[in-house]
C-alpha positions in Angstrom: 5.7 15.2 -0.8 6.8 15.7 -4.4 4.7 14.4 -7.2 5.3 10.8 -8.4 6.7 12.2 -11.7 9.5 13.6 -9.7 9.9 11.1 -6.9 8.1 10.2 -3.7 10.7 12.0 -1.5 9.4 11.8 2.0 8.5 9.1 4.5 5.0 9.0 6.0 6.2 9.2 9.6 7.6 12.1 11.5 4.9 14.7 11.3 3.8 17.9 13.0 0.1 17.4 12.7 -2.1 14.3 12.6 -3.5 13.0 9.3 -6.9 11.4 8.7 -9.7 11.5 11.3 -9.8 10.4 14.9 -11.0 6.7 15.0 -13.0 5.2 17.8 -11.9 1.7 16.7 -11.5 -0.7 13.8 -14.1 -1.7 11.2 -13.4 -5.4 12.0 -12.0 -7.2 15.1 -9.6 -9.1 13.0 -7.9 -5.8 11.9 -7.8 -4.6 15.5 -6.0 -7.8 16.5 -3.5 -7.5 13.5 -2.7 -3.8 14.0 0.5 -2.7 15.7 1.1 1.0 16.5 4.7 2.1 16.2 6.4 5.0 18.0 9.9 6.4 18.6 11.0 9.3 20.7 13.3 11.7 18.9 16.3 13.6 20.5 16.2 16.3 21.7 12.4 16.5 21.4 9.4 15.2 19.5 8.6 11.7 18.2 7.7 9.8 15.1 4.8 7.4 14.6 3.8 4.7 12.1 2.0 1.3 12.0 2.6 -2.4 11.3 0.4 -5.4 10.6 0.6 -8.9 11.7 0.9 -11.0 8.6 1.6 -14.6 9.7 1.3 -16.8 12.8 2.6 -20.3 12.8 4.1 -22.6 15.4 4.0 -19.9 18.1 5.8 -17.5 15.8 4.1 -14.2 14.9 5.5 -12.1 12.0 4.5 -8.5 11.2 5.2 -6.2 8.3 5.8 -2.5 8.1 7.7 -0.1 5.8 11.5 -0.5 5.9 11.8 3.2 6.6 10.1 2.5 9.9 13.0 0.3 11.1 14.0 2.7 13.8 10.6 2.3 15.5 11.3 -1.5 15.8 13.4 -3.4 18.3 16.4 -4.5 16.3 16.5 -7.9 17.8 13.1 -8.6 16.2 14.2 -8.0 12.6 13.4 -10.9 10.2 14.3 -9.7 6.8 13.7 -6.9 4.3 11.5 -7.5 1.3 13.9 -7.3 -1.7 13.2 -4.2 -3.8 10.3 -2.9 -1.7 10.0 -0.5 1.2 9.0 -3.4 3.5 10.5 -5.1 6.4 9.3 -8.2 8.3 9.8 -8.5 12.0 8.8 -10.9 14.9 5.9 -9.6 16.9 4.8 -10.6 20.4 1.1 -10.5 19.8 -1.6 -10.5 17.1 -3.1 -12.8 14.4 -3.4 -12.2 10.7 -6.6 -10.7 9.3 -8.6 -12.1 6.4 -7.3 -11.0 3.0 -9.0 -9.8 -0.2 -7.9 -8.4 -3.6 -8.4 -4.7 -4.2 -10.4 -3.6 -7.2 -10.9 -0.2 -8.9 -13.8 1.7 -7.5 -13.6 -0.2 -4.2 -14.2 1.8 -1.0 -11.3 1.3 1.3 -10.2 2.6 4.8 -6.7 3.1 5.9 -5.5 3.2 9.5 -2.5 4.9 11.0 -1.3 6.8 14.1 -1.6 10.4 15.1 1.1 12.6 16.7 -0.5 12.0 20.1 -0.3 8.2 19.5 -4.1 8.1 18.9 -5.6 5.9 16.2 -6.6 7.6 13.0 -8.4 6.5 9.9 -9.1 7.8 6.4 -11.6 6.5 3.8 -11.4 6.7 0.0 -11.8 5.0 -3.3 -9.4 2.7 -5.1 -8.3 4.4 -8.4 -5.9 1.7 -9.7 -4.6 -1.6 -8.5 -1.5 -1.9 -10.8 0.0 1.6 -10.9 3.7 1.8 -11.7 5.5 4.6 -9.7 9.1 5.6 -9.1 10.7 4.2 -5.9 10.5 6.5 -2.8 13.7 8.1 -1.5 13.4 5.6 1.4 13.9 2.8 -1.1 17.1 3.8 -2.7 18.2 1.4 -5.4 14.7 -0.2 -5.6 13.1 -0.8 -9.0 9.8 0.7 -10.2 7.1 0.0 -7.6 3.8 -1.6 -8.4 1.0 0.0 -6.2 -2.6 0.1 -5.3 -3.6 3.8 -5.6 -6.5 5.3 -3.6 -7.6 8.8 -2.8 -8.0 9.3 1.0 -7.1 12.1 3.4 -4.4 10.1 5.1 -0.7 10.9 5.0 2.0 11.0 7.8 1.5 8.4 10.4 -0.2 5.9 8.1 3.2 4.5 7.0 3.1 0.7 7.2 -0.5 0.6 8.2 -3.4 -1.5 6.8 -5.8 -0.7 4.0 -9.0 -2.6 4.3 -12.3 -3.0 2.4 -14.6 -0.4 3.8 -17.6 -2.8 3.9 -16.0 -6.2 4.9 -12.9 -5.1 6.8 -10.7 -7.6 4.8 -7.1 -6.5 4.4 -6.1 -5.5 0.8 -2.9 -3.5 1.2 -0.1 -1.9 3.3 0.4 1.8 2.9 3.9 3.0 1.9 3.7 6.5 0.4 1.5 9.3 -0.8 1.5 12.4 -3.0 -0.6 15.6 -3.2 -2.9 16.0 -6.2 -4.2 19.6 -6.0 -6.2 19.7 -2.7 -6.3 15.9 -2.4 -4.0 13.3 -1.2 -3.4 10.1 -3.2 -2.2 7.2 -1.3 0.0 4.2 -2.4 -0.2 0.7 -0.9 1.5 -2.6 -1.7 -0.9 -5.5 -2.4 -1.0 -7.6 0.7 -1.5 -10.8 -1.3 1.8 -10.2 -2.9 3.5 -9.6 0.5 2.0 -12.8 2.0 3.1 -14.8 -1.1 6.6 -13.6 -0.7 6.6 -14.5 3.0 5.3 -18.0 2.3 8.2 -18.4 -0.2 10.7 -17.3 2.6 9.2 -19.6 5.1 9.4 -22.6 2.8 11.5 -25.6 4.0 14.3 -24.5 1.6 13.9 -20.8 1.2 16.0 -18.8 -1.2 19.0 -16.9 0.1 18.2 -13.6 1.7 20.6 -10.7 2.6 20.3 -10.0 6.3 18.6 -6.8 7.2 21.1 -4.0 8.2 19.5 -0.5 8.9 
């Protein structure tokens, strides 16, 4: 992927090799229940992978979030709406419950989860470098404004798109991965603050929500 100073040009899905390390499970049962693997077969061969996270469950309705560039891996009938100005889409899920949330902080050890090319669970651990970095929008978020991101160094990458970023000690959910860049021999990951995502969803679920443009891939 190109450096942020140029533009984050590629999605995190659709890869030839798995990123991160094989994971035997999740650090916390709540994350396991909230995690949704994504997959789509490509024609004439291959497939792409990504992840989603359950973010709300009320009145028998379960809502999950993933990157908007993962839309092709989701049943179109389940689309809820796209987050304005962000590479995020909400959709109705048929299982799962939200995980406990926390705020990321500089120096925090975090763990990200995603999918490998063989549909296996992968993870990558690293350290939060910044919680309020401003970066140019990715190619998948055309027309979007400057993005505010949690930045952490972790050997993740393709397949982690839309997946959870959690505190490595408590397992609390702090972010949703949306992009990465290479920094020498390291990978630097970018995530949206999950508290911001939940706040926006709460506004949308209010009795009189603001008008939203219907999602159209």
